[in-house]
PyMOL Python script that loads the backbone (N, CA, C, O; Angstrom):
from pymol import cmd

cmd.read_pdbstr("""\
ATOM      1  N   MET A   1     -92.928 -10.896 -22.382  1.00  0.00           N
ATOM      2  CA  MET A   1     -92.400 -10.118 -23.499  1.00  0.00           C
ATOM      3  C   MET A   1     -91.594 -10.873 -24.450  1.00  0.00           C
ATOM      4  O   MET A   1     -91.278 -10.319 -25.503  1.00  0.00           O
ATOM      5  N   ASN A   2     -91.239 -12.012 -24.223  1.00  0.00           N
ATOM      6  CA  ASN A   2     -90.437 -12.925 -24.947  1.00  0.00           C
ATOM      7  C   ASN A   2     -88.895 -12.304 -25.253  1.00  0.00           C
ATOM      8  O   ASN A   2     -88.247 -12.864 -26.138  1.00  0.00           O
ATOM      9  N   GLY A   3     -88.440 -11.437 -24.713  1.00  0.00           N
ATOM     10  CA  GLY A   3     -87.163 -10.748 -24.981  1.00  0.00           C
ATOM     11  C   GLY A   3     -87.499  -9.555 -26.128  1.00  0.00           C
ATOM     12  O   GLY A   3     -86.805  -9.283 -27.107  1.00  0.00           O
ATOM     13  N   LYS A   4     -88.479  -9.066 -25.812  1.00  0.00           N
ATOM     14  CA  LYS A   4     -88.848  -8.043 -27.089  1.00  0.00           C
ATOM     15  C   LYS A   4     -88.723  -6.855 -25.967  1.00  0.00           C
ATOM     16  O   LYS A   4     -88.589  -6.896 -24.744  1.00  0.00           O
ATOM     17  N   VAL A   5     -88.844  -5.559 -27.099  1.00  0.00           N
ATOM     18  CA  VAL A   5     -88.410  -4.476 -26.219  1.00  0.00           C
ATOM     19  C   VAL A   5     -89.660  -3.719 -26.386  1.00  0.00           C
ATOM     20  O   VAL A   5     -89.707  -3.114 -27.457  1.00  0.00           O
ATOM     21  N   LEU A   6     -90.778  -3.573 -25.552  1.00  0.00           N
ATOM     22  CA  LEU A   6     -91.944  -2.306 -25.995  1.00  0.00           C
ATOM     23  C   LEU A   6     -91.659  -0.774 -25.179  1.00  0.00           C
ATOM     24  O   LEU A   6     -91.537  -0.555 -23.974  1.00  0.00           O
ATOM     25  N   ALA A   7     -91.619  -0.035 -26.103  1.00  0.00           N
ATOM     26  CA  ALA A   7     -91.736   1.173 -25.529  1.00  0.00           C
ATOM     27  C   ALA A   7     -93.021   2.269 -25.810  1.00  0.00           C
ATOM     28  O   ALA A   7     -93.250   2.403 -27.012  1.00  0.00           O
ATOM     29  N   PHE A   8     -93.852   3.035 -24.951  1.00  0.00           N
ATOM     30  CA  PHE A   8     -94.480   3.978 -25.315  1.00  0.00           C
ATOM     31  C   PHE A   8     -93.595   5.402 -25.467  1.00  0.00           C
ATOM     32  O   PHE A   8     -92.793   5.878 -24.663  1.00  0.00           O
ATOM     33  N   VAL A   9     -94.027   5.922 -26.797  1.00  0.00           N
ATOM     34  CA  VAL A   9     -93.152   6.822 -27.189  1.00  0.00           C
ATOM     35  C   VAL A   9     -94.257   7.999 -27.449  1.00  0.00           C
ATOM     36  O   VAL A   9     -95.063   7.862 -28.369  1.00  0.00           O
ATOM     37  N   ASP A  10     -94.275   9.276 -26.532  1.00  0.00           N
ATOM     38  CA  ASP A  10     -95.163  10.150 -26.428  1.00  0.00           C
ATOM     39  C   ASP A  10     -94.597  11.082 -27.311  1.00  0.00           C
ATOM     40  O   ASP A  10     -93.376  11.170 -27.182  1.00  0.00           O
ATOM     41  N   ILE A  11     -95.221  11.986 -28.383  1.00  0.00           N
ATOM     42  CA  ILE A  11     -94.686  12.610 -29.261  1.00  0.00           C
ATOM     43  C   ILE A  11     -95.375  13.973 -29.301  1.00  0.00           C
ATOM     44  O   ILE A  11     -96.567  14.109 -29.024  1.00  0.00           O
ATOM     45  N   PHE A  12     -94.556  14.994 -29.664  1.00  0.00           N
ATOM     46  CA  PHE A  12     -95.077  16.225 -29.997  1.00  0.00           C
ATOM     47  C   PHE A  12     -95.433  16.830 -31.131  1.00  0.00           C
ATOM     48  O   PHE A  12     -94.377  17.052 -31.723  1.00  0.00           O
ATOM     49  N   VAL A  13     -96.498  17.294 -31.883  1.00  0.00           N
ATOM     50  CA  VAL A  13     -96.208  17.246 -33.139  1.00  0.00           C
ATOM     51  C   VAL A  13     -96.613  18.805 -33.486  1.00  0.00           C
ATOM     52  O   VAL A  13     -97.463  19.382 -32.808  1.00  0.00           O
ATOM     53  N   ASP A  14     -95.976  19.416 -34.538  1.00  0.00           N
ATOM     54  CA  ASP A  14     -96.572  20.830 -35.339  1.00  0.00           C
ATOM     55  C   ASP A  14     -98.093  20.473 -35.625  1.00  0.00           C
ATOM     56  O   ASP A  14     -98.460  19.546 -36.346  1.00  0.00           O
ATOM     57  N   SER A  15     -98.913  21.352 -34.950  1.00  0.00           N
ATOM     58  CA  SER A  15    -100.166  20.898 -34.988  1.00  0.00           C
ATOM     59  C   SER A  15    -100.592  20.734 -36.871  1.00  0.00           C
ATOM     60  O   SER A  15    -101.129  19.724 -37.326  1.00  0.00           O
ATOM     61  N   LEU A  16    -100.337  21.536 -37.430  1.00  0.00           N
ATOM     62  CA  LEU A  16    -100.606  21.647 -38.992  1.00  0.00           C
ATOM     63  C   LEU A  16    -100.060  20.174 -39.634  1.00  0.00           C
ATOM     64  O   LEU A  16    -100.681  19.760 -40.613  1.00  0.00           O
ATOM     65  N   LEU A  17     -98.930  19.369 -39.127  1.00  0.00           N
ATOM     66  CA  LEU A  17     -98.925  18.315 -39.800  1.00  0.00           C
ATOM     67  C   LEU A  17     -99.220  16.893 -39.232  1.00  0.00           C
ATOM     68  O   LEU A  17     -98.816  15.780 -39.570  1.00  0.00           O
ATOM     69  N   ILE A  18    -100.152  17.361 -38.151  1.00  0.00           N
ATOM     70  CA  ILE A  18    -100.430  16.202 -37.398  1.00  0.00           C
ATOM     71  C   ILE A  18    -100.908  15.009 -38.342  1.00  0.00           C
ATOM     72  O   ILE A  18    -100.193  14.011 -38.250  1.00  0.00           O
ATOM     73  N   ASP A  19    -102.040  14.912 -39.283  1.00  0.00           N
ATOM     74  CA  ASP A  19    -102.506  14.092 -40.029  1.00  0.00           C
ATOM     75  C   ASP A  19    -101.210  13.197 -40.955  1.00  0.00           C
ATOM     76  O   ASP A  19    -101.144  11.983 -41.149  1.00  0.00           O
ATOM     77  N   ASP A  20    -100.417  14.107 -41.340  1.00  0.00           N
ATOM     78  CA  ASP A  20     -99.288  13.538 -42.169  1.00  0.00           C
ATOM     79  C   ASP A  20     -98.180  12.375 -41.149  1.00  0.00           C
ATOM     80  O   ASP A  20     -97.770  11.256 -41.458  1.00  0.00           O
ATOM     81  N   VAL A  21     -97.940  13.198 -39.858  1.00  0.00           N
ATOM     82  CA  VAL A  21     -97.259  12.248 -39.072  1.00  0.00           C
ATOM     83  C   VAL A  21     -97.969  11.145 -38.757  1.00  0.00           C
ATOM     84  O   VAL A  21     -97.444  10.032 -38.793  1.00  0.00           O
ATOM     85  N   LEU A  22     -99.474  11.366 -38.351  1.00  0.00           N
ATOM     86  CA  LEU A  22     -99.755   9.946 -37.866  1.00  0.00           C
ATOM     87  C   LEU A  22    -100.133   8.634 -38.910  1.00  0.00           C
ATOM     88  O   LEU A  22    -100.475   7.474 -38.682  1.00  0.00           O
ATOM     89  N   ARG A  23     -99.904   9.394 -40.140  1.00  0.00           N
ATOM     90  CA  ARG A  23     -99.989   8.245 -41.436  1.00  0.00           C
ATOM     91  C   ARG A  23     -98.694   7.583 -41.617  1.00  0.00           C
ATOM     92  O   ARG A  23     -98.537   6.409 -41.955  1.00  0.00           O
ATOM     93  N   GLU A  24     -97.666   8.552 -41.328  1.00  0.00           N
ATOM     94  CA  GLU A  24     -96.207   8.082 -41.195  1.00  0.00           C
ATOM     95  C   GLU A  24     -95.806   7.143 -40.241  1.00  0.00           C
ATOM     96  O   GLU A  24     -95.090   6.197 -40.568  1.00  0.00           O
ATOM     97  N   LEU A  25     -96.149   7.288 -39.226  1.00  0.00           N
ATOM     98  CA  LEU A  25     -96.091   6.670 -37.857  1.00  0.00           C
ATOM     99  C   LEU A  25     -96.763   5.231 -38.457  1.00  0.00           C
ATOM    100  O   LEU A  25     -96.038   4.264 -38.689  1.00  0.00           O
ATOM    101  N   SER A  26     -98.155   5.198 -38.670  1.00  0.00           N
ATOM    102  CA  SER A  26     -98.959   4.352 -38.935  1.00  0.00           C
ATOM    103  C   SER A  26     -98.174   3.065 -40.061  1.00  0.00           C
ATOM    104  O   SER A  26     -98.413   1.857 -40.032  1.00  0.00           O
ATOM    105  N   ALA A  27     -97.353   3.682 -40.856  1.00  0.00           N
ATOM    106  CA  ALA A  27     -96.833   2.841 -41.794  1.00  0.00           C
ATOM    107  C   ALA A  27     -95.476   2.412 -41.158  1.00  0.00           C
ATOM    108  O   ALA A  27     -94.909   1.659 -41.949  1.00  0.00           O
ATOM    109  N   LEU A  28     -95.029   2.532 -40.468  1.00  0.00           N
ATOM    110  CA  LEU A  28     -93.723   2.112 -39.768  1.00  0.00           C
ATOM    111  C   LEU A  28     -93.870   0.460 -39.193  1.00  0.00           C
ATOM    112  O   LEU A  28     -94.607   0.176 -38.249  1.00  0.00           O
ATOM    113  N   ASP A  29     -93.337  -0.190 -39.669  1.00  0.00           N
ATOM    114  CA  ASP A  29     -93.191  -1.860 -39.023  1.00  0.00           C
ATOM    115  C   ASP A  29     -93.260  -2.037 -37.631  1.00  0.00           C
ATOM    116  O   ASP A  29     -94.036  -2.857 -37.141  1.00  0.00           O
ATOM    117  N   ASN A  30     -92.377  -1.209 -36.832  1.00  0.00           N
ATOM    118  CA  ASN A  30     -92.223  -1.287 -35.303  1.00  0.00           C
ATOM    119  C   ASN A  30     -93.269  -0.561 -34.587  1.00  0.00           C
ATOM    120  O   ASN A  30     -93.420  -0.685 -33.372  1.00  0.00           O
ATOM    121  N   VAL A  31     -94.007   0.209 -35.333  1.00  0.00           N
ATOM    122  CA  VAL A  31     -94.887   0.829 -34.368  1.00  0.00           C
ATOM    123  C   VAL A  31     -96.353  -0.261 -34.475  1.00  0.00           C
ATOM    124  O   VAL A  31     -97.011  -0.599 -35.459  1.00  0.00           O
ATOM    125  N   VAL A  32     -96.453  -0.499 -33.464  1.00  0.00           N
ATOM    126  CA  VAL A  32     -97.677  -1.307 -32.796  1.00  0.00           C
ATOM    127  C   VAL A  32     -99.041  -0.896 -32.806  1.00  0.00           C
ATOM    128  O   VAL A  32    -100.000  -1.568 -33.184  1.00  0.00           O
ATOM    129  N   GLU A  33     -99.046   0.506 -32.267  1.00  0.00           N
ATOM    130  CA  GLU A  33    -100.321   1.248 -32.164  1.00  0.00           C
ATOM    131  C   GLU A  33     -99.996   2.635 -32.139  1.00  0.00           C
ATOM    132  O   GLU A  33     -98.909   3.047 -31.733  1.00  0.00           O
ATOM    133  N   VAL A  34    -101.006   3.438 -32.607  1.00  0.00           N
ATOM    134  CA  VAL A  34    -100.733   5.101 -32.724  1.00  0.00           C
ATOM    135  C   VAL A  34    -102.162   5.636 -32.430  1.00  0.00           C
ATOM    136  O   VAL A  34    -103.149   5.465 -33.146  1.00  0.00           O
ATOM    137  N   TYR A  35    -102.098   6.402 -31.097  1.00  0.00           N
ATOM    138  CA  TYR A  35    -103.159   7.111 -30.582  1.00  0.00           C
ATOM    139  C   TYR A  35    -103.208   8.606 -30.868  1.00  0.00           C
ATOM    140  O   TYR A  35    -102.167   9.147 -30.494  1.00  0.00           O
ATOM    141  N   GLU A  36    -104.123   9.481 -31.436  1.00  0.00           N
ATOM    142  CA  GLU A  36    -103.952  10.612 -30.994  1.00  0.00           C
ATOM    143  C   GLU A  36    -105.108  11.231 -29.850  1.00  0.00           C
ATOM    144  O   GLU A  36    -106.320  11.128 -29.664  1.00  0.00           O
ATOM    145  N   VAL A  37    -103.925  11.945 -29.208  1.00  0.00           N
ATOM    146  CA  VAL A  37    -104.576  11.941 -27.743  1.00  0.00           C
ATOM    147  C   VAL A  37    -105.103  13.620 -27.201  1.00  0.00           C
ATOM    148  O   VAL A  37    -104.957  14.617 -27.908  1.00  0.00           O
ATOM    149  N   THR A  38    -105.581  13.628 -26.132  1.00  0.00           N
ATOM    150  CA  THR A  38    -105.443  15.107 -25.691  1.00  0.00           C
ATOM    151  C   THR A  38    -104.845  15.300 -24.604  1.00  0.00           C
ATOM    152  O   THR A  38    -104.656  14.280 -23.940  1.00  0.00           O
ATOM    153  N   GLY A  39    -104.435  16.367 -24.135  1.00  0.00           N
ATOM    154  CA  GLY A  39    -103.152  16.576 -22.773  1.00  0.00           C
ATOM    155  C   GLY A  39    -101.909  16.987 -23.292  1.00  0.00           C
ATOM    156  O   GLY A  39    -101.786  17.676 -24.304  1.00  0.00           O
ATOM    157  N   GLU A  40    -101.078  16.602 -22.662  1.00  0.00           N
ATOM    158  CA  GLU A  40     -99.577  17.357 -22.715  1.00  0.00           C
ATOM    159  C   GLU A  40     -99.164  16.939 -24.143  1.00  0.00           C
ATOM    160  O   GLU A  40     -98.714  17.804 -24.894  1.00  0.00           O
ATOM    161  N   PHE A  41     -99.291  15.658 -24.561  1.00  0.00           N
ATOM    162  CA  PHE A  41     -98.775  15.067 -25.684  1.00  0.00           C
ATOM    163  C   PHE A  41     -99.545  15.015 -26.830  1.00  0.00           C
ATOM    164  O   PHE A  41    -100.693  14.830 -26.426  1.00  0.00           O
ATOM    165  N   ASP A  42     -99.550  15.080 -28.135  1.00  0.00           N
ATOM    166  CA  ASP A  42    -100.236  15.183 -29.161  1.00  0.00           C
ATOM    167  C   ASP A  42    -100.636  13.480 -29.793  1.00  0.00           C
ATOM    168  O   ASP A  42    -101.717  12.973 -30.092  1.00  0.00           O
ATOM    169  N   ILE A  43     -99.523  13.055 -29.810  1.00  0.00           N
ATOM    170  CA  ILE A  43     -99.726  11.511 -30.200  1.00  0.00           C
ATOM    171  C   ILE A  43     -98.978  10.469 -29.009  1.00  0.00           C
ATOM    172  O   ILE A  43     -98.068  10.781 -28.240  1.00  0.00           O
ATOM    173  N   VAL A  44     -99.577   9.332 -29.114  1.00  0.00           N
ATOM    174  CA  VAL A  44     -98.909   8.265 -27.965  1.00  0.00           C
ATOM    175  C   VAL A  44     -98.633   7.032 -28.996  1.00  0.00           C
ATOM    176  O   VAL A  44     -99.519   6.723 -29.792  1.00  0.00           O
ATOM    177  N   SER A  45     -97.622   6.462 -28.976  1.00  0.00           N
ATOM    178  CA  SER A  45     -97.518   5.365 -29.846  1.00  0.00           C
ATOM    179  C   SER A  45     -96.780   3.814 -29.247  1.00  0.00           C
ATOM    180  O   SER A  45     -95.764   3.898 -28.556  1.00  0.00           O
ATOM    181  N   LEU A  46     -97.188   2.875 -29.471  1.00  0.00           N
ATOM    182  CA  LEU A  46     -96.491   1.962 -28.585  1.00  0.00           C
ATOM    183  C   LEU A  46     -95.455   1.254 -29.838  1.00  0.00           C
ATOM    184  O   LEU A  46     -95.855   0.922 -30.954  1.00  0.00           O
ATOM    185  N   ILE A  47     -94.250   1.145 -29.403  1.00  0.00           N
ATOM    186  CA  ILE A  47     -93.212   0.697 -30.367  1.00  0.00           C
ATOM    187  C   ILE A  47     -92.855  -0.718 -29.942  1.00  0.00           C
ATOM    188  O   ILE A  47     -93.117  -1.159 -28.823  1.00  0.00           O
ATOM    189  N   SER A  48     -92.240  -1.406 -30.900  1.00  0.00           N
ATOM    190  CA  SER A  48     -91.756  -3.156 -30.595  1.00  0.00           C
ATOM    191  C   SER A  48     -90.492  -2.938 -31.459  1.00  0.00           C
ATOM    192  O   SER A  48     -90.308  -2.262 -32.471  1.00  0.00           O
ATOM    193  N   ALA A  49     -89.606  -3.810 -30.652  1.00  0.00           N
ATOM    194  CA  ALA A  49     -88.512  -3.455 -31.170  1.00  0.00           C
ATOM    195  C   ALA A  49     -87.802  -5.304 -30.623  1.00  0.00           C
ATOM    196  O   ALA A  49     -88.277  -5.895 -29.653  1.00  0.00           O
ATOM    197  N   ASP A  50     -86.783  -5.827 -31.393  1.00  0.00           N
ATOM    198  CA  ASP A  50     -86.078  -6.941 -30.984  1.00  0.00           C
ATOM    199  C   ASP A  50     -84.970  -6.752 -29.935  1.00  0.00           C
ATOM    200  O   ASP A  50     -84.569  -7.748 -29.334  1.00  0.00           O
ATOM    201  N   SER A  51     -84.408  -5.444 -29.653  1.00  0.00           N
ATOM    202  CA  SER A  51     -83.397  -5.393 -28.895  1.00  0.00           C
ATOM    203  C   SER A  51     -83.653  -3.476 -28.392  1.00  0.00           C
ATOM    204  O   SER A  51     -84.413  -2.665 -28.922  1.00  0.00           O
ATOM    205  N   ILE A  52     -82.885  -3.310 -27.448  1.00  0.00           N
ATOM    206  CA  ILE A  52     -82.930  -1.829 -27.456  1.00  0.00           C
ATOM    207  C   ILE A  52     -82.022  -0.894 -28.263  1.00  0.00           C
ATOM    208  O   ILE A  52     -82.074   0.334 -28.196  1.00  0.00           O
ATOM    209  N   GLU A  53     -81.080  -1.689 -29.126  1.00  0.00           N
ATOM    210  CA  GLU A  53     -80.531  -0.978 -29.908  1.00  0.00           C
ATOM    211  C   GLU A  53     -81.093  -1.122 -31.308  1.00  0.00           C
ATOM    212  O   GLU A  53     -80.450  -0.659 -32.250  1.00  0.00           O
ATOM    213  N   GLN A  54     -82.378  -1.801 -31.529  1.00  0.00           N
ATOM    214  CA  GLN A  54     -83.042  -1.746 -32.433  1.00  0.00           C
ATOM    215  C   GLN A  54     -84.160  -0.635 -32.198  1.00  0.00           C
ATOM    216  O   GLN A  54     -84.654  -0.057 -33.166  1.00  0.00           O
ATOM    217  N   PHE A  55     -84.503  -0.382 -31.045  1.00  0.00           N
ATOM    218  CA  PHE A  55     -85.105   0.498 -30.560  1.00  0.00           C
ATOM    219  C   PHE A  55     -84.913   1.932 -30.810  1.00  0.00           C
ATOM    220  O   PHE A  55     -85.730   2.740 -31.252  1.00  0.00           O
ATOM    221  N   ARG A  56     -83.508   2.138 -30.396  1.00  0.00           N
ATOM    222  CA  ARG A  56     -82.875   3.140 -30.486  1.00  0.00           C
ATOM    223  C   ARG A  56     -83.050   3.615 -31.886  1.00  0.00           C
ATOM    224  O   ARG A  56     -83.576   4.682 -32.203  1.00  0.00           O
ATOM    225  N   ASP A  57     -82.475   2.572 -32.826  1.00  0.00           N
ATOM    226  CA  ASP A  57     -82.316   3.133 -34.401  1.00  0.00           C
ATOM    227  C   ASP A  57     -83.730   3.581 -35.160  1.00  0.00           C
ATOM    228  O   ASP A  57     -83.868   4.377 -36.089  1.00  0.00           O
ATOM    229  N   VAL A  58     -84.612   2.896 -34.539  1.00  0.00           N
ATOM    230  CA  VAL A  58     -86.248   3.384 -34.775  1.00  0.00           C
ATOM    231  C   VAL A  58     -86.507   4.245 -34.332  1.00  0.00           C
ATOM    232  O   VAL A  58     -87.267   4.905 -35.042  1.00  0.00           O
ATOM    233  N   LEU A  59     -86.250   4.722 -33.337  1.00  0.00           N
ATOM    234  CA  LEU A  59     -86.548   6.242 -32.779  1.00  0.00           C
ATOM    235  C   LEU A  59     -85.913   7.244 -33.633  1.00  0.00           C
ATOM    236  O   LEU A  59     -86.497   8.070 -34.335  1.00  0.00           O
ATOM    237  N   LYS A  60     -84.384   7.048 -33.468  1.00  0.00           N
ATOM    238  CA  LYS A  60     -83.560   8.195 -33.916  1.00  0.00           C
ATOM    239  C   LYS A  60     -83.811   8.268 -35.627  1.00  0.00           C
ATOM    240  O   LYS A  60     -84.138   9.271 -36.261  1.00  0.00           O
ATOM    241  N   SER A  61     -83.546   6.855 -36.178  1.00  0.00           N
ATOM    242  CA  SER A  61     -83.905   6.959 -37.761  1.00  0.00           C
ATOM    243  C   SER A  61     -84.698   7.014 -38.559  1.00  0.00           C
ATOM    244  O   SER A  61     -84.564   7.253 -39.759  1.00  0.00           O
ATOM    245  N   LYS A  62     -85.832   6.744 -37.825  1.00  0.00           N
ATOM    246  CA  LYS A  62     -87.481   6.953 -38.404  1.00  0.00           C
ATOM    247  C   LYS A  62     -88.137   7.894 -37.804  1.00  0.00           C
ATOM    248  O   LYS A  62     -88.190   9.013 -38.314  1.00  0.00           O
ATOM    249  N   ILE A  63     -88.723   7.626 -36.673  1.00  0.00           N
ATOM    250  CA  ILE A  63     -89.724   8.200 -35.779  1.00  0.00           C
ATOM    251  C   ILE A  63     -89.272   9.969 -35.992  1.00  0.00           C
ATOM    252  O   ILE A  63     -89.931  10.943 -36.358  1.00  0.00           O
ATOM    253  N   MET A  64     -87.933   9.808 -35.594  1.00  0.00           N
ATOM    254  CA  MET A  64     -87.266  11.427 -35.159  1.00  0.00           C
ATOM    255  C   MET A  64     -87.186  12.153 -36.586  1.00  0.00           C
ATOM    256  O   MET A  64     -87.398  13.361 -36.688  1.00  0.00           O
ATOM    257  N   LYS A  65     -86.857  11.313 -37.718  1.00  0.00           N
ATOM    258  CA  LYS A  65     -86.992  11.876 -39.174  1.00  0.00           C
ATOM    259  C   LYS A  65     -88.138  12.250 -39.785  1.00  0.00           C
ATOM    260  O   LYS A  65     -88.124  12.770 -40.901  1.00  0.00           O
ATOM    261  N   ILE A  66     -89.360  11.994 -39.035  1.00  0.00           N
ATOM    262  CA  ILE A  66     -90.687  12.359 -39.850  1.00  0.00           C
ATOM    263  C   ILE A  66     -90.844  14.087 -39.563  1.00  0.00           C
ATOM    264  O   ILE A  66     -90.553  14.661 -38.513  1.00  0.00           O
ATOM    265  N   LYS A  67     -91.219  14.517 -40.425  1.00  0.00           N
ATOM    266  CA  LYS A  67     -91.566  15.554 -40.972  1.00  0.00           C
ATOM    267  C   LYS A  67     -92.763  16.451 -40.004  1.00  0.00           C
ATOM    268  O   LYS A  67     -93.881  16.389 -40.516  1.00  0.00           O
ATOM    269  N   GLY A  68     -92.722  17.021 -39.091  1.00  0.00           N
ATOM    270  CA  GLY A  68     -93.514  17.687 -38.439  1.00  0.00           C
ATOM    271  C   GLY A  68     -93.396  17.329 -36.772  1.00  0.00           C
ATOM    272  O   GLY A  68     -94.059  18.004 -35.984  1.00  0.00           O
ATOM    273  N   ILE A  69     -92.438  16.132 -36.236  1.00  0.00           N
ATOM    274  CA  ILE A  69     -92.643  15.864 -35.173  1.00  0.00           C
ATOM    275  C   ILE A  69     -91.318  16.722 -34.605  1.00  0.00           C
ATOM    276  O   ILE A  69     -90.244  16.911 -35.176  1.00  0.00           O
ATOM    277  N   LYS A  70     -91.821  17.236 -33.111  1.00  0.00           N
ATOM    278  CA  LYS A  70     -90.822  18.246 -32.648  1.00  0.00           C
ATOM    279  C   LYS A  70     -89.922  17.448 -31.447  1.00  0.00           C
ATOM    280  O   LYS A  70     -88.759  17.794 -31.241  1.00  0.00           O
ATOM    281  N   SER A  71     -90.488  16.474 -30.758  1.00  0.00           N
ATOM    282  CA  SER A  71     -89.676  16.034 -29.870  1.00  0.00           C
ATOM    283  C   SER A  71     -90.613  14.769 -29.287  1.00  0.00           C
ATOM    284  O   SER A  71     -91.793  14.691 -29.630  1.00  0.00           O
ATOM    285  N   THR A  72     -89.981  13.737 -28.341  1.00  0.00           N
ATOM    286  CA  THR A  72     -90.550  12.628 -28.083  1.00  0.00           C
ATOM    287  C   THR A  72     -90.416  12.437 -26.562  1.00  0.00           C
ATOM    288  O   THR A  72     -89.661  13.230 -26.000  1.00  0.00           O
ATOM    289  N   VAL A  73     -90.882  11.732 -25.990  1.00  0.00           N
ATOM    290  CA  VAL A  73     -90.594  11.043 -24.763  1.00  0.00           C
ATOM    291  C   VAL A  73     -90.883   9.699 -24.645  1.00  0.00           C
ATOM    292  O   VAL A  73     -91.969   9.237 -24.997  1.00  0.00           O
ATOM    293  N   SER A  74     -90.015   9.058 -24.187  1.00  0.00           N
ATOM    294  CA  SER A  74     -90.115   7.461 -24.389  1.00  0.00           C
ATOM    295  C   SER A  74     -90.024   6.892 -23.091  1.00  0.00           C
ATOM    296  O   SER A  74     -89.172   7.352 -22.331  1.00  0.00           O
ATOM    297  N   SER A  75     -90.813   5.904 -22.683  1.00  0.00           N
ATOM    298  CA  SER A  75     -91.286   5.077 -21.538  1.00  0.00           C
ATOM    299  C   SER A  75     -90.720   3.498 -22.018  1.00  0.00           C
ATOM    300  O   SER A  75     -91.424   2.909 -22.838  1.00  0.00           O
ATOM    301  N   ILE A  76     -89.858   3.026 -21.675  1.00  0.00           N
ATOM    302  CA  ILE A  76     -89.488   1.439 -21.788  1.00  0.00           C
ATOM    303  C   ILE A  76     -90.625   0.798 -20.768  1.00  0.00           C
ATOM    304  O   ILE A  76     -90.900   1.280 -19.670  1.00  0.00           O
ATOM    305  N   VAL A  77     -91.228  -0.375 -21.341  1.00  0.00           N
ATOM    306  CA  VAL A  77     -92.061  -1.198 -20.442  1.00  0.00           C
ATOM    307  C   VAL A  77     -91.242  -2.037 -19.953  1.00  0.00           C
ATOM    308  O   VAL A  77     -90.531  -2.653 -20.747  1.00  0.00           O
ATOM    309  N   LEU A  78     -91.110  -2.305 -18.442  1.00  0.00           N
ATOM    310  CA  LEU A  78     -90.501  -2.904 -17.634  1.00  0.00           C
ATOM    311  C   LEU A  78     -91.317  -4.568 -17.226  1.00  0.00           C
ATOM    312  O   LEU A  78     -90.739  -5.616 -16.936  1.00  0.00           O
ATOM    313  N   LYS A  79     -92.597  -4.351 -17.320  1.00  0.00           N
ATOM    314  CA  LYS A  79     -93.557  -5.540 -16.909  1.00  0.00           C
ATOM    315  C   LYS A  79     -94.937  -5.383 -17.478  1.00  0.00           C
ATOM    316  O   LYS A  79     -95.389  -4.245 -17.349  1.00  0.00           O
ATOM    317  N   ILE A  80     -95.546  -6.067 -17.948  1.00  0.00           N
ATOM    318  CA  ILE A  80     -96.828  -6.005 -18.521  1.00  0.00           C
ATOM    319  C   ILE A  80     -97.887  -6.817 -17.322  1.00  0.00           C
ATOM    320  O   ILE A  80     -97.909  -8.035 -17.143  1.00  0.00           O
ATOM    321  N   ASP A  81     -98.620  -5.930 -16.678  1.00  0.00           N
ATOM    322  CA  ASP A  81     -99.516  -6.289 -15.510  1.00  0.00           C
ATOM    323  C   ASP A  81    -100.774  -6.813 -16.114  1.00  0.00           C
ATOM    324  O   ASP A  81    -101.170  -7.952 -15.867  1.00  0.00           O
ATOM    325  N   LYS A  82    -101.367  -6.043 -16.854  1.00  0.00           N
ATOM    326  CA  LYS A  82    -102.241  -6.540 -17.502  1.00  0.00           C
ATOM    327  C   LYS A  82    -102.617  -5.547 -19.055  1.00  0.00           C
ATOM    328  O   LYS A  82    -102.520  -4.321 -19.098  1.00  0.00           O
ATOM    329  N   GLN A  83    -102.942  -6.214 -19.942  1.00  0.00           N
ATOM    330  CA  GLN A  83    -103.409  -5.893 -21.391  1.00  0.00           C
ATOM    331  C   GLN A  83    -104.489  -6.182 -21.719  1.00  0.00           C
ATOM    332  O   GLN A  83    -105.150  -7.035 -21.125  1.00  0.00           O
ATOM    333  N   PRO A  84    -104.935  -5.475 -22.825  1.00  0.00           N
ATOM    334  CA  PRO A  84    -106.478  -5.910 -23.414  1.00  0.00           C
ATOM    335  C   PRO A  84    -106.455  -7.436 -23.892  1.00  0.00           C
ATOM    336  O   PRO A  84    -105.383  -7.951 -24.208  1.00  0.00           O
ATOM    337  N   GLN A  85    -107.333  -7.959 -23.927  1.00  0.00           N
ATOM    338  CA  GLN A  85    -107.635  -9.385 -24.786  1.00  0.00           C
ATOM    339  C   GLN A  85    -107.560  -9.024 -26.245  1.00  0.00           C
ATOM    340  O   GLN A  85    -108.089  -8.041 -26.762  1.00  0.00           O
ATOM    341  N   ARG A  86    -106.987  -9.752 -26.717  1.00  0.00           N
ATOM    342  CA  ARG A  86    -106.896 -10.084 -28.312  1.00  0.00           C
ATOM    343  C   ARG A  86    -107.379 -10.913 -28.872  1.00  0.00           C
ATOM    344  O   ARG A  86    -106.847 -12.023 -28.893  1.00  0.00           O
ATOM    345  N   ASN A  87    -108.564 -10.661 -29.525  1.00  0.00           N
ATOM    346  CA  ASN A  87    -109.263 -11.682 -30.436  1.00  0.00           C
ATOM    347  C   ASN A  87    -108.227 -12.236 -31.350  1.00  0.00           C
ATOM    348  O   ASN A  87    -107.316 -11.564 -31.834  1.00  0.00           O
ATOM    349  N   SER A  88    -108.450 -13.654 -31.578  1.00  0.00           N
ATOM    350  CA  SER A  88    -107.459 -14.146 -32.348  1.00  0.00           C
ATOM    351  C   SER A  88    -108.181 -14.749 -33.619  1.00  0.00           C
ATOM    352  O   SER A  88    -107.733 -15.757 -34.165  1.00  0.00           O
ATOM    353  N   ASP A  89    -109.265 -14.126 -34.054  1.00  0.00           N
ATOM    354  CA  ASP A  89    -109.784 -14.165 -35.176  1.00  0.00           C
ATOM    355  C   ASP A  89    -109.102 -13.869 -36.546  1.00  0.00           C
ATOM    356  O   ASP A  89    -109.751 -13.948 -37.589  1.00  0.00           O
TER     357      ASP A  89
END
""", "prot")
cmd.dss("prot")
cmd.show_as("cartoon", "prot")
cmd.util.cbc("prot")
cmd.orient("prot")
């Protein structure tokens, strides 16, 4: 991970605003991936930050400020055991 902080942020959203939330999340620089999902949460996102302090700032100052987000649950990645192969095209 090269000193980077990766975190999955599970997001509960006001269902009427989900498209707006998806659009705003996708526009944030630190948001690497965004998935609309079924199950307990409405959205799962992968966040990359240079430090835990930067992650905290992105979560509090950007993600939680998006209208329509009710709450979040964060999971910090401790170790990557397997990840998808990325094409370098």
